[in-house]
C-alpha positions as CSV (number, residue, x, y, z in Angstrom):
1,M,-59.3,-21.3,27.4
2,R,-57.3,-19.8,29.9
3,M,-58.5,-19.9,33.6
4,P,-60.1,-17.8,36.0
5,A,-58.0,-16.7,38.9
6,V,-56.4,-19.1,40.4
7,P,-57.5,-19.3,44.6
8,S,-54.0,-18.0,46.7
9,S,-54.4,-20.0,49.4
10,P,-52.8,-23.5,48.3
11,V,-49.6,-21.5,47.2
12,I,-49.3,-19.0,50.3
13,V,-50.1,-21.6,53.2
14,P,-46.7,-23.2,54.8
15,V,-46.3,-26.7,56.0
16,R,-44.8,-25.7,59.3
17,D,-45.1,-29.3,60.9
18,R,-43.4,-31.5,58.6
19,S,-43.4,-34.4,61.0
20,S,-46.9,-34.2,61.1
21,P,-48.1,-37.4,59.6
22,H,-50.4,-35.9,57.1
23,A,-47.1,-33.3,56.1
24,R,-46.4,-35.5,53.0
25,T,-49.9,-35.6,51.6
26,L,-50.4,-31.9,51.7
27,A,-46.8,-31.3,50.4
28,R,-47.9,-33.7,47.2
29,L,-50.9,-31.7,46.8
30,V,-49.2,-28.2,46.9
31,V,-46.7,-29.5,44.8
32,L,-49.2,-31.2,41.9
33,F,-50.5,-27.2,42.4
34,L,-48.2,-25.3,41.8
35,P,-47.4,-26.2,38.2
36,L,-50.8,-25.5,37.3
37,V,-50.7,-22.3,38.6
38,A,-47.6,-21.0,36.7
39,V,-48.9,-22.3,33.4
40,A,-52.6,-20.2,34.2
41,C,-51.3,-17.2,34.0
42,Q,-48.9,-18.1,30.8
43,E,-50.6,-20.2,28.4
44,S,-54.0,-20.6,27.0
45,D,-54.3,-24.2,27.4
46,P,-53.8,-24.5,30.9
47,V,-52.0,-28.0,30.9
48,A,-48.5,-28.2,30.2
49,P,-47.1,-31.4,30.1
50,R,-45.2,-32.4,33.1
51,R,-42.8,-34.3,31.3
52,A,-41.9,-35.0,27.8
53,A,-42.0,-38.4,26.3
54,S,-41.0,-40.7,23.5
55,I,-44.2,-42.9,22.5
56,T,-43.4,-46.1,21.5
57,N,-44.3,-47.5,18.3
58,G,-47.1,-49.5,19.4
59,A,-49.2,-46.7,21.6
60,V,-49.1,-44.6,18.1
61,A,-50.6,-47.4,16.2
62,L,-53.5,-47.2,18.8
63,Q,-54.5,-43.6,17.3
64,A,-53.7,-44.7,13.9
65,G,-56.0,-47.9,13.3
66,A,-56.4,-48.9,9.5
67,P,-60.3,-48.9,8.2
68,I,-62.7,-52.0,9.9
69,V,-65.9,-53.2,9.0
70,L,-67.1,-55.5,12.3
71,R,-70.3,-57.8,12.1
72,G,-72.2,-58.6,14.9
73,T,-74.9,-58.1,17.2
74,V,-74.4,-54.4,18.3
75,I,-75.5,-52.7,21.6
76,T,-76.2,-49.3,21.2
77,P,-77.5,-46.1,23.1
78,T,-81.0,-47.2,22.0
79,G,-81.5,-50.9,21.2
80,V,-79.6,-54.0,19.8
81,M,-78.9,-54.1,16.5
82,K,-79.2,-58.2,16.0
83,R,-77.3,-57.9,12.5
84,G,-75.2,-54.6,12.7
85,Y,-72.1,-52.9,11.3
86,V,-69.2,-50.9,13.0
87,G,-67.0,-49.1,11.0
88,I,-64.0,-47.5,12.0
89,A,-61.4,-45.1,10.3
90,N,-58.5,-43.5,11.9
91,G,-59.7,-45.0,15.3
92,R,-63.2,-43.8,15.6
93,I,-66.3,-45.0,14.9
94,L,-67.6,-44.4,11.6
95,S,-70.7,-45.5,11.1
96,V,-73.2,-47.6,12.7
97,S,-75.5,-49.3,10.4
98,D,-77.5,-52.5,9.6
99,K,-76.2,-52.9,5.8
100,Q,-72.7,-53.4,5.5
101,P,-71.0,-49.5,4.7
102,D,-68.8,-48.9,1.8
103,I,-65.5,-47.9,3.2
104,P,-62.7,-48.1,1.1
105,G,-59.7,-50.4,1.8
106,A,-61.6,-52.0,5.5
107,T,-60.8,-55.3,6.7
108,F,-64.4,-56.8,7.1
109,V,-64.8,-59.2,9.9
110,N,-67.9,-60.9,10.8
111,T,-67.4,-61.5,14.1
112,E,-70.4,-63.9,15.2
113,G,-70.5,-62.2,18.6
114,I,-72.2,-59.5,20.8
115,I,-70.7,-55.7,20.0
116,L,-70.5,-53.5,22.8
117,P,-68.6,-50.7,24.1
118,G,-65.4,-51.1,25.9
119,F,-65.5,-50.8,29.6
120,V,-64.3,-48.0,31.5
121,D,-63.1,-48.4,34.8
122,V,-62.6,-45.2,36.9
123,H,-62.0,-47.0,39.8
124,N,-59.1,-48.8,40.2
125,H,-55.3,-49.3,41.8
126,V,-53.7,-50.8,38.8
127,I,-50.4,-51.1,40.4
128,W,-51.4,-53.2,43.5
129,N,-53.4,-56.1,40.9
130,V,-49.8,-57.8,40.8
131,L,-50.4,-59.6,44.3
132,P,-53.1,-62.6,45.5
133,R,-56.1,-61.8,46.6
134,W,-56.3,-60.7,50.3
135,T,-58.8,-62.0,52.8
136,P,-58.9,-59.9,55.6
137,S,-59.8,-61.3,58.6
138,H,-62.4,-59.3,60.2
139,T,-64.5,-56.3,58.8
140,F,-63.8,-52.6,59.2
141,T,-65.8,-49.1,59.3
142,N,-63.4,-46.9,57.4
143,Q,-60.4,-46.9,55.0
144,P,-57.8,-45.9,57.5
145,E,-58.5,-48.7,59.6
146,W,-57.6,-51.2,57.5
147,N,-55.0,-49.2,55.5
148,T,-53.1,-49.5,59.1
149,D,-54.0,-52.9,59.8
150,A,-50.9,-55.3,60.5
151,E,-52.3,-57.5,58.6
152,F,-52.6,-55.5,55.5
153,T,-49.1,-53.5,56.5
154,E,-47.6,-57.3,56.4
155,F,-49.5,-57.9,53.1
156,R,-48.9,-54.7,51.0
157,Q,-45.0,-54.9,52.1
158,P,-43.7,-56.9,48.4
159,V,-45.6,-53.4,46.6
160,D,-44.1,-51.2,48.6
161,E,-40.7,-53.0,47.8
162,L,-40.6,-53.4,44.2
163,A,-42.9,-49.9,43.1
164,G,-39.6,-48.5,43.0
165,S,-38.3,-50.7,40.9
166,H,-40.5,-52.6,39.3
167,V,-43.4,-50.1,38.7
168,C,-43.1,-50.2,35.0
169,D,-44.3,-54.3,34.5
170,M,-46.8,-54.1,37.7
171,N,-48.6,-51.7,36.1
172,A,-48.7,-53.2,32.9
173,W,-49.7,-56.2,34.4
174,G,-52.5,-54.6,36.2
175,E,-53.5,-53.1,32.8
176,L,-53.8,-56.6,31.7
177,R,-55.7,-57.9,34.2
178,A,-58.3,-55.3,32.8
179,L,-58.1,-56.0,29.4
180,V,-58.4,-59.6,29.6
181,G,-61.6,-58.9,31.2
182,G,-62.9,-55.9,28.2
183,T,-61.7,-52.9,29.4
184,T,-60.9,-50.6,27.3
185,A,-59.9,-47.2,29.5
186,I,-59.0,-46.9,33.7
187,M,-57.6,-45.1,36.2
188,A,-56.2,-44.7,38.3
189,T,-52.0,-45.0,37.2
190,R,-49.3,-43.3,38.0
191,P,-47.3,-40.7,36.0
192,R,-43.7,-42.1,35.2
193,P,-42.7,-42.6,31.4
194,C,-42.4,-45.9,30.9
195,I,-46.3,-46.2,31.2
196,H,-47.7,-45.5,27.8
197,G,-51.1,-47.3,28.6
198,L,-51.6,-50.6,27.1
199,V,-55.2,-49.5,27.7
200,R,-56.4,-45.7,28.1
201,N,-55.1,-44.2,31.4
202,L,-58.0,-41.4,32.0
203,D,-56.1,-39.9,34.2
204,F,-52.7,-39.8,32.4
205,N,-52.2,-40.8,29.3
206,S,-55.6,-41.3,27.3
207,G,-54.1,-40.3,24.0
208,F,-57.4,-37.7,23.9
209,Y,-55.2,-35.0,24.1
210,G,-52.1,-35.6,21.4
211,T,-49.7,-38.7,21.4
212,T,-46.4,-37.1,21.8
213,E,-47.1,-34.8,25.1
214,L,-48.5,-37.1,28.0
215,D,-50.1,-36.1,31.4
216,R,-52.6,-33.2,29.5
217,E,-55.5,-34.9,30.9
218,R,-58.7,-33.2,32.3
219,I,-59.6,-35.9,35.2
220,F,-57.3,-35.4,38.7
221,N,-57.9,-38.3,40.5
222,V,-57.2,-37.9,44.5
223,S,-56.5,-41.2,46.4
224,P,-57.5,-41.4,49.4
225,D,-54.1,-40.7,51.4
226,D,-54.5,-37.5,49.5
227,F,-57.4,-36.7,52.1
228,P,-56.2,-35.2,55.2
229,P,-58.5,-36.3,58.8
230,P,-60.3,-33.0,60.6
231,S,-57.5,-32.8,62.9
232,D,-55.2,-31.5,59.8
233,L,-56.1,-27.7,60.0
234,V,-54.0,-26.8,57.5
235,G,-54.6,-29.8,55.3
236,R,-58.1,-29.4,55.2
237,A,-57.6,-25.4,54.0
238,T,-55.6,-26.9,51.2
239,F,-57.5,-29.7,50.2
240,A,-60.7,-27.4,49.9
241,A,-58.8,-24.5,48.1
242,I,-56.9,-26.8,45.6
243,A,-60.0,-28.8,44.9
244,G,-61.8,-25.4,43.9
245,F,-59.3,-24.6,41.9
246,F,-60.5,-27.8,40.2
247,V,-64.0,-26.9,40.5
248,A,-64.1,-23.7,39.0
249,N,-61.5,-24.5,36.1
250,P,-63.3,-25.3,33.2
251,F,-60.5,-26.8,31.6
252,Y,-61.1,-29.8,34.2
253,E,-64.0,-32.5,33.5
254,A,-64.3,-34.4,36.8
255,L,-62.5,-34.3,40.6
256,V,-62.8,-38.0,41.2
257,M,-62.2,-38.4,45.4
258,H,-62.3,-41.0,47.3
259,V,-64.9,-40.6,50.3
260,A,-67.4,-42.1,52.7
261,E,-65.6,-45.1,52.6
262,G,-66.7,-46.8,55.6
263,T,-69.7,-47.3,58.1
264,D,-68.7,-45.1,60.4
265,A,-68.7,-41.1,61.5
266,V,-65.2,-40.9,60.0
267,A,-66.3,-42.5,56.9
268,Q,-69.4,-40.1,57.3
269,E,-67.1,-36.8,58.0
270,Q,-65.5,-36.6,55.0
271,F,-68.8,-36.2,52.7
272,T,-70.3,-33.9,55.3
273,F,-66.9,-31.6,55.0
274,L,-67.3,-31.8,51.1
275,Q,-70.6,-30.3,51.0
276,S,-69.8,-27.8,53.7
277,Q,-67.0,-26.6,51.1
278,G,-69.3,-26.7,48.0
279,L,-67.2,-29.6,46.5
280,L,-70.3,-31.1,45.5
281,N,-70.6,-30.3,42.2
282,E,-71.7,-31.6,38.5
283,K,-67.8,-32.6,37.9
284,G,-67.9,-33.9,41.2
285,V,-67.5,-37.6,41.2
286,L,-67.4,-39.3,44.9
287,I,-65.8,-43.5,45.0
288,H,-67.6,-45.9,47.2
289,G,-70.6,-43.8,49.1
290,V,-70.8,-46.3,52.0
291,S,-72.0,-43.9,55.0
292,L,-74.2,-42.2,52.7
293,G,-78.3,-42.1,53.7
294,A,-81.0,-40.9,51.6
295,S,-80.3,-37.3,51.9
296,D,-76.8,-37.4,51.5
297,F,-77.7,-39.1,47.8
298,Q,-80.7,-36.3,47.1
299,T,-77.8,-33.9,48.3
300,L,-75.2,-35.5,45.2
301,A,-78.7,-35.7,43.0
302,A,-79.2,-32.0,43.4
303,T,-75.2,-30.9,42.6
304,G,-74.8,-33.3,39.7
305,T,-72.5,-35.4,41.8
306,A,-71.6,-38.8,40.1
307,L,-71.1,-42.4,42.5
308,V,-68.5,-44.9,41.7
309,W,-70.3,-48.0,42.8
310,S,-67.6,-51.0,44.4
311,P,-69.6,-53.7,45.8
312,R,-67.4,-56.4,46.4
313,S,-64.4,-54.1,47.4
314,N,-66.8,-52.9,49.8
315,L,-68.2,-55.7,51.0
316,E,-64.9,-57.3,51.6
317,L,-64.0,-54.4,53.7
318,Y,-66.8,-53.6,55.3
319,G,-69.4,-56.0,55.1
320,T,-71.5,-53.9,53.4
321,T,-71.5,-51.7,50.3
322,A,-73.4,-48.7,48.9
323,N,-77.3,-47.9,49.5
324,I,-77.9,-48.1,45.4
325,A,-81.6,-48.0,46.3
326,A,-81.3,-44.6,47.6
327,A,-79.1,-43.5,45.2
328,L,-81.5,-44.5,42.3
329,D,-84.6,-43.2,44.5
330,A,-82.1,-39.8,44.2
331,G,-81.2,-39.6,40.9
332,V,-78.0,-40.4,41.1
333,E,-75.9,-40.8,38.3
334,I,-73.9,-44.7,39.0
335,A,-70.7,-45.6,37.6
336,L,-69.4,-49.0,38.4
337,A,-65.7,-50.3,39.0
338,P,-63.8,-52.6,41.0
339,D,-61.3,-51.2,43.3
340,W,-58.6,-53.3,42.8
341,A,-58.2,-57.4,42.5
342,L,-57.2,-57.5,46.1
343,T,-60.5,-57.2,47.7
344,G,-62.1,-56.3,44.5
345,S,-62.5,-58.0,40.9
346,S,-60.6,-59.2,39.2
347,N,-62.0,-57.2,36.0
348,M,-64.8,-55.6,35.2
349,L,-66.7,-58.5,33.8
350,D,-66.3,-60.1,37.4
351,E,-68.3,-56.6,38.8
352,L,-70.5,-57.2,36.7
353,K,-71.7,-60.1,38.0
354,V,-71.1,-59.1,41.3
355,A,-73.7,-56.0,41.1
356,A,-75.9,-58.5,39.1
357,R,-76.2,-60.9,42.0
358,W,-76.6,-57.8,44.7
359,N,-79.6,-56.8,42.4
360,R,-81.3,-60.1,42.8
361,E,-80.6,-60.4,46.3
362,Q,-81.0,-56.6,47.6
363,L,-82.6,-54.6,45.1
364,G,-85.5,-57.0,44.1
365,G,-84.1,-57.2,40.6
366,R,-85.1,-53.2,40.5
367,L,-81.5,-52.4,37.9
368,T,-81.9,-53.5,34.6
369,N,-79.6,-55.4,32.6
370,R,-79.0,-52.3,30.0
371,Q,-78.4,-50.1,33.4
372,L,-76.0,-52.4,34.6
373,V,-73.9,-52.9,31.6
374,D,-74.3,-48.5,30.8
375,M,-72.6,-48.4,34.4
376,A,-69.7,-49.9,33.1
377,T,-69.8,-48.0,29.9
378,S,-71.9,-44.9,29.2
379,S,-72.7,-43.7,32.6
380,A,-68.9,-44.2,33.5
381,A,-67.6,-42.2,30.7
382,H,-70.3,-39.3,31.7
383,A,-69.5,-39.3,34.9
384,V,-65.9,-37.9,34.2
385,G,-67.0,-35.8,31.7
386,L,-65.5,-38.3,28.8
387,H,-68.7,-39.0,27.0
388,D,-67.8,-37.5,23.8
389,E,-65.3,-39.6,23.7
390,V,-65.7,-43.4,24.6
391,G,-68.6,-45.5,26.4
392,A,-70.9,-46.0,23.5
393,I,-71.1,-47.1,20.0
394,V,-71.8,-43.6,18.4
395,P,-70.2,-42.0,14.9
396,G,-67.4,-40.3,15.9
397,L,-66.5,-41.4,19.0
398,R,-63.6,-43.2,19.6
399,A,-63.3,-46.9,18.5
400,D,-63.1,-48.5,21.9
401,L,-64.8,-51.7,21.6
402,L,-65.5,-55.5,22.7
403,I,-66.9,-58.2,20.9
404,L,-68.2,-61.1,23.2
405,R,-69.7,-64.8,23.0
406,G,-73.0,-65.2,24.2
407,D,-76.7,-65.5,22.8
408,P,-77.6,-62.7,20.5
409,S,-81.4,-63.1,21.6
410,D,-80.1,-61.3,24.8
411,A,-77.0,-60.0,24.4
412,L,-77.3,-57.6,27.8
413,G,-78.1,-60.9,29.5
414,A,-74.9,-62.3,27.8
415,V,-72.7,-59.2,28.6
416,I,-73.3,-59.9,32.4
417,S,-73.1,-63.9,31.9
418,A,-69.9,-63.5,30.7
419,E,-66.6,-64.4,31.3
420,A,-62.8,-63.8,30.6
421,A,-63.1,-67.0,28.4
422,D,-66.0,-65.3,26.4
423,V,-64.0,-62.2,25.6
424,Q,-63.3,-62.2,21.7
425,L,-62.2,-59.6,20.5
426,V,-60.8,-56.0,22.2
427,V,-60.6,-53.3,19.9
428,V,-58.6,-49.9,21.2
429,G,-58.7,-46.6,18.7
430,G,-60.1,-48.8,16.5
431,V,-56.5,-51.4,17.0
432,P,-57.3,-54.9,17.4
433,L,-55.3,-55.5,20.1
434,F,-56.5,-58.6,22.2
435,G,-58.4,-61.5,21.5
436,A,-58.8,-64.9,20.3
437,R,-57.1,-65.8,17.1
438,G,-59.3,-66.1,14.2
439,L,-60.3,-62.7,15.3
440,M,-56.6,-61.2,15.6
441,A,-55.6,-62.9,12.4
442,P,-57.2,-61.0,9.9
443,F,-55.1,-57.6,11.4
444,W,-52.3,-59.0,12.3
445,A,-48.8,-61.4,11.4
446,Q,-48.8,-64.5,13.0
447,G,-45.8,-63.4,13.9
448,D,-47.3,-60.4,15.7
449,L,-49.6,-62.0,17.8
450,E,-48.0,-63.4,21.3
451,T,-50.2,-66.6,22.5
452,I,-51.2,-66.5,25.8
453,D,-52.7,-69.1,28.1
454,M,-56.4,-68.6,29.8
455,P,-58.8,-70.7,31.5
456,G,-61.1,-71.5,28.7
457,G,-58.6,-71.1,25.7
458,P,-55.7,-69.2,24.7
459,K,-55.7,-66.1,23.7
460,T,-53.3,-63.5,21.7
461,L,-51.8,-60.4,22.2
462,A,-50.8,-58.2,19.1
463,S,-47.1,-57.0,20.3
464,P,-46.5,-54.3,18.2
465,A,-49.5,-52.5,19.8
466,A,-49.2,-53.8,23.3
467,G,-45.4,-52.8,23.0
468,L,-44.6,-55.8,25.5
469,T,-44.7,-59.1,25.7
470,V,-46.9,-60.4,28.3
471,S,-44.0,-63.4,29.2
472,D,-41.0,-61.8,29.8
473,V,-43.4,-59.4,31.7
474,A,-44.9,-62.1,33.5
475,A,-41.2,-63.3,34.1
476,R,-39.8,-60.5,35.7
477,L,-42.8,-60.2,38.1
478,T,-43.1,-63.3,39.7
479,S,-39.0,-63.8,40.4
480,A,-39.2,-60.2,41.9
481,L,-42.3,-60.7,44.2
482,L,-41.2,-64.4,44.8
483,G,-38.2,-62.7,46.5
484,A,-40.2,-59.9,48.0
485,G,-42.1,-63.8,49.7
486,T,-45.4,-63.7,47.6
487,T,-46.1,-64.4,44.5
488,L,-47.9,-63.4,41.0
489,A,-51.7,-63.1,40.6
490,P,-53.0,-64.7,38.1
491,L,-54.7,-62.9,34.5
492,T,-58.3,-64.0,35.5
493,E,-60.1,-65.6,38.6
494,A,-63.1,-67.8,39.0
495,V,-66.1,-65.9,40.0
496,A,-69.2,-66.4,42.2
497,R,-72.4,-65.7,39.9
């Protein structure tokens, strides 16, 4: 697949004022863009890897899972199969049936639990989740306001200090916090060779496009710091041209942007700018959308642009969240994600409870349990163009699965009320990676399973597949963070229902 003509403006616009506070942002965008221009003219595959790296044995195992048959209550796209079987082979779902499939050599496990797709977290900031929760003393009206607030500036110093030397452990801990809550795919992570993906890194190392060449992802994630303010005319022009490139290029599935994060005109102007530049489209995914009104959501729906809803973090920072009723009225596709554990939820299970509570108290119960669960699975995968890989229990998709303890007669309600203690098994690419020892034992030797003490009872992690030892990561981070004046965040937290 060859890229269409590449917009010239991102290449020829100079960065004249390097003293500008946004010069670094502009330079980063151009640096990211230029290699793509080069390969566009030379290769049928438009994204050459920015680096080559050998993959750990554990990461290879995640793609090469042996045949498995799991029995339990299966949540499928069309309903709930109370006595179902999921057959897995070569890392993919082979069959979904109400009778046990005949798969030669398969390991059979009766999970006695609820089997659903692993959660797809399309909005997180993984390395930050090593820090304990931040509770601001007041709310804000836009993202730049809290990001430059003196309280947060002091709070964030350990990350700024340690990211250069401890980013690999920081990312691993952030992924662990997601994994124990049922997440099997996440974004965003940082492009470093040591990050091979404990869960799938959708913006860096998903495993969808080969296991020896990384950073071939078809999602481009724009951080809040990459969105220049209106005063930066050069930056805005460059941003629009580069974003237009990703939209026009058929190779890319999604352009994910933090937009309208706040309640004031500063937040709303970002949306107005995107609209004026024709950057709202079916590849577009807007994170937050707090300031958007009914007509804005109608525009999103008309252009096929999806919304990522992060209610807990929005409420902590801004005192309100996106107008979900208006989004639903307009027919906007909505995904649910925590943002980060600093002001959002520790994991997707916790965020589901926040969304469910908002649904009861503010939406009159308008969202069904099916809609809420879909927001964390199939809708999230579809929003970023990966529904042909993950997000549903369908033959042919990747075997990224979550097994929860809960009432099979109300499987969807049980998912929403479940906590990390109810996670019985997490499977990534057909490989049982984390869960209760009883369900992990059929797949791993005893010495391969590291015990992790957690509220509600111990769980185990398959060290050969994970490529790490949790106790070692925790020890290094505890020491480093203590030296930086803070503590390591726990893997899980209590959450209000």
